[in-house]
Every structure is written in C-alpha cells, then in structure tokens.
N, C-alpha and C positions, 0 to 999 in steps of 0.2 A: 854547471850553473845555467840558469834559465835566462835567455835573452830574447825578449819578444815572444814569439811562438816556437822557439827552437831551444834544444839543449845542446850546449857546446862542450865537448871534452877534448883535451889535448894530451893524451898519454904519450910520453916520449918514446916508448917502445914500439908504437905503431908507426910504420914507415909508409903508410899509404893512407889515402882518404876513403873512408867508408861513406859512400853517397847516401842520399836520403833513404830511410827505411820506412816505407809506407805500409802499415799493416792494419788500417782501419777496417778493412773487410773482415780480417780475422777477428778483430775485437767485436764487431757486430755479431758474428756467428757465435762467439763465446757468450755475448750478452743475451742471446735469444733464449737460453735456458735459465729461468730464474731459480730453479731448484738446485742447480749444480754449483757448488761452492768451490770447486777446484779450478785450476787455471792460474797461469802466471808466467813470468819471464825468468828464465835461468840462464846465466851467462857463465861459461867456464873458460879456462885458459890453460894451455900447455904447449910445449914444443915451439916450432917456428911459426911465423906470422901467417895465419890463415883465417878465413871467415867462413862459417857455415851455419845453416839453420835447420832444425828439425821441429816438426809439430807432432807431438805425441799426446794423444788424448786431447786435453784442453790446455796444454802447456806449449809455450813457444820457447825453444831452447836454442840459444846462439852459442856456437863455439868460436870464440875470438882468441886465437892462440898467439902468444908472444906479447900480450898486453900486460899492463900493470894490474895485478889481482885486486889491489885496493881500489883502483879507479873503477874496475869492472863491478866490484861489489857495490860501490856507491851508485853506479849506473843502474845496476839491477834493482836496487832499492827504489830509485826514482822512477824507473819504468813500471814497477809494480804499484807504486803509489798512483801513477797516472792511469794505469789499467783499472785499478780499483775505483777511482773517481769516474772514469768513463763508463764503466759497467753500471755503477750506481745511478748515474744521470740517465743513461739509456733506459734502464728499467723504470725509472720515474716517468720518463717521456712516454713509454709504452702504456703505462697504467693510466696516466692522465689522458692519453689519446683514446683509450677504451671508454673511460668515463665520459669524455667529451662527445664521442659518437652516440652513446646511448642517450645522453641528455638531449642531444640534438634530435634524435628520433622521437623522444618523448615530447619535445616542444612542437614538432611537426604534427604528431598524432593528436596533441591536445588543442590544436588550433580551432577545431570545430567546437569543442567543449567551451573554449573561451568565448567564441561567438555566441553560443547559446546562453552562456552566463550573462553576457552583456544585454542580450534581449530580455532575459528574465529580470534583470535589474532595472529595466526602464519602468518609470511610473506610468500609471494610467493616464491617457489623454483626457483633457477636460471635455465634459459633455454638458449639454444644456437640458434642463428639465429632468423629471424623474424617469421618464421612459428612456431618455438619452443615456442617463447614468446606468440604468439596468441593461440596456443593449451593449454599451461599452464594457460593462463589467462581465457580462456573459461571454462576449467575444474574447475578452482578455483572458478569462479563465480557460476557455477552450484552447487558445493559443499557448498558454502556459503549460497546459497538460501535454500538448504535442512537443513543446520544447523540452520538457522534462523527460519525455519518452526518448526523444532523439539524443539528448545529452547522456542519458543512462546507457544507451546502446553504444555510443562512441566511448564513453568512460570505461566500459568493459575492455575495449581494445587498448586503451591507455594503461590500464592496470597490468596488462601483459608486459608492456614495455617497462612499467615501474617494477615489475617482478625481476626483469633482467637487470635493472639498475641496482636493486636491492641485493641480488646475488653477487654482482660485481663488487658492491661496497662492503659486503661481508668478507670478501677475500683480499682486501687491500693489504699490501705489504710494504710499499715503497713511497706512498704519497700521504701517509698519516695513519692514524689508528683505524682499524677495521670497524665496520658497523656491527653492533650487536643489538638486534631488534628486541631481545628480551630485557637486556639491561638498559636499553635506550642510551647507549654510548657510541661514540664514533663521530663521523662528520655531521656537524650541525644541520646542514641543508638536507641531508638524507633523513635525519630524525624528523625534521619539519615536514618533509614530503609524506612520510609514512603517517604522521599524525593527521595531516590534512586529508589523506586518503580515507581514513576511518571516519572523519567528520563528514566528508562528502557522501560516503556510503550511507551514513545515518540520515543525512538531510534528504537524500534521494528517496530513501525508504519511507520517510515521513511526508514526502511531497512538499517540503518546506522550500518554496521557490526563492524566497528572499534570502534565506541563509545559504542556499545552494549558490546563488549568484555571488555572494561575498566570498564563499570558500573557493569557488572556481577562480576568482580573481587572485586570491591569495596563493593558490597552488601555481597559477601561471607565473606570478612574480617570483615565487621561490625557485621554480624551474629555471627561469631566466637568470636569476642571481647565481645559481649553482653552475649553469652553463658558462656564465661570464668568468666565474672563479676558475673553472677548468681551462678555459681559453687563455686566461692570463697566466696560469701555471705552465701551460704548454709553451708559451712564448718565453717565459722566464727560464725554464729548463733548457730550451733550445739555445738561448743566448749563453747559458753557462757552458753548454757543450761546445759552442763555437769559440768560446774563450780558452778552451783547452789547447795545449800545443798541437799543431797540425803536423809537425815533422820531428823526427829524432835524428840528429846528425852527429857523427864523430869526425873530428878533424885532427890531423896529426900535429 
C-alpha cells in the first residue's frame, strides 16, 4: 500500500528489513533513450531468505528469496507502474525543455526585429508648412528604408532559429501531436508562427512598412505566448515528478 511517498509491504516470510532502495539514477539512465521500449523490474523468489540485484540490459532484476510470491508479484506490478509513470514524465520534461530553450533563443534573436517594428509603426511627427511636411516625409521615408533593411537582415537569422523550432515540433512524441507543416496540424502556436513568417516575408518583399510593423508585433506576442506555455508545462511536469514516491521500502 502507498503511504505518503513510500510503499510499505509486510511479508511474513521476510525476517529482515530491506532498507531503502534508491534507484532514481538507474531510472534516469533508462529514460534517456526514448526509442527503447524495453526495461522493467522483475522480482523472483526461491530458497532461503536472500536479496540480490542484477541489471541486465535495461531491466532491473531483484532476487528476493524466501518471500511470499503473491506479495512479490504485487510489488513487481506496482514498481513497473511507477517506473512507467516516471519514464513518461521524464520524457515529457526533456521534450518541453528542448522546446523552451529554442523558443527562448528565438525570443532573444527577435528582440532587434521587435525594436525595428516599433520604430516602423510610429506615426510621422507633426510638421508646420508645406516645406516642413515635405522634409519630414522625406526623412521618414529614408529612415523607414534603413529600418526595413536592418529588420530584413536580422529576420534572416531569426528564421534559422525558427527552422530549428519547426524541426523540433515535427518530431514531438510526448508533449502532444507533432507539427505537420503540409497539413497545418499540431501545436497551434507553431502553426501561427509559421503563418506569420510567410506574411512577414511577403511584407518585407513589398516594402510594406505598416503591415510589417503589425506582423512583427504579432510574431513577438506569439513567441512570448508559446514560451510561457512551455515554461508552465515544465513546471507542471516537474511538480508531477516530485509527487511520485521517492523511496521504496519493504518492512518485515
């Protein structure tokens, strides 16, 4: 039975106390390979009371001799349930962490583009007289051209990071449906970022500074929202892992 963060078993045939069995390091190593579906706990019993453990491949095998086989079968089932839950959560944690890191890189790289977008979105300052309007308009056009050039240069670097994010999203296995760019299915934030990329590319090509400013702001917000989602998911999964039993104890 579970009591707090421990499993307590009291098999009458066991005449000794098996102290705490800490094997989180082994579980972590087993969880590292997401493609290997093998691994588990096998507990066998025979002969006089002895305890031993073998690690063969990705299995943990305990020989607990002299114990009640029914109790050990129940223990083995519980251990494997625990192991399966731990490995699942750990893989989710790793996947969310990778997403979080790439989204954070994209946010940092996009900071300059965001600044250029804010500059482009500013309205022309008021000017007095026809000559004043002409001068201000000419100066503003030259400034906008420089801003568009600088934004396009930085945007090319941002798209390299976006490519990394897209590649990661297409291979998702544990945190939701994988992204399919052709079918436009998968994580909503990724679909939105890809759509905004195409729209920004088109606006930059056309030199549409007003539309570029709006699209850059929308891209920045979508990136921020996706990063917040990944950050929250990381904290939620970590909390679930911390709520798993920390020890397995057998008591006589």
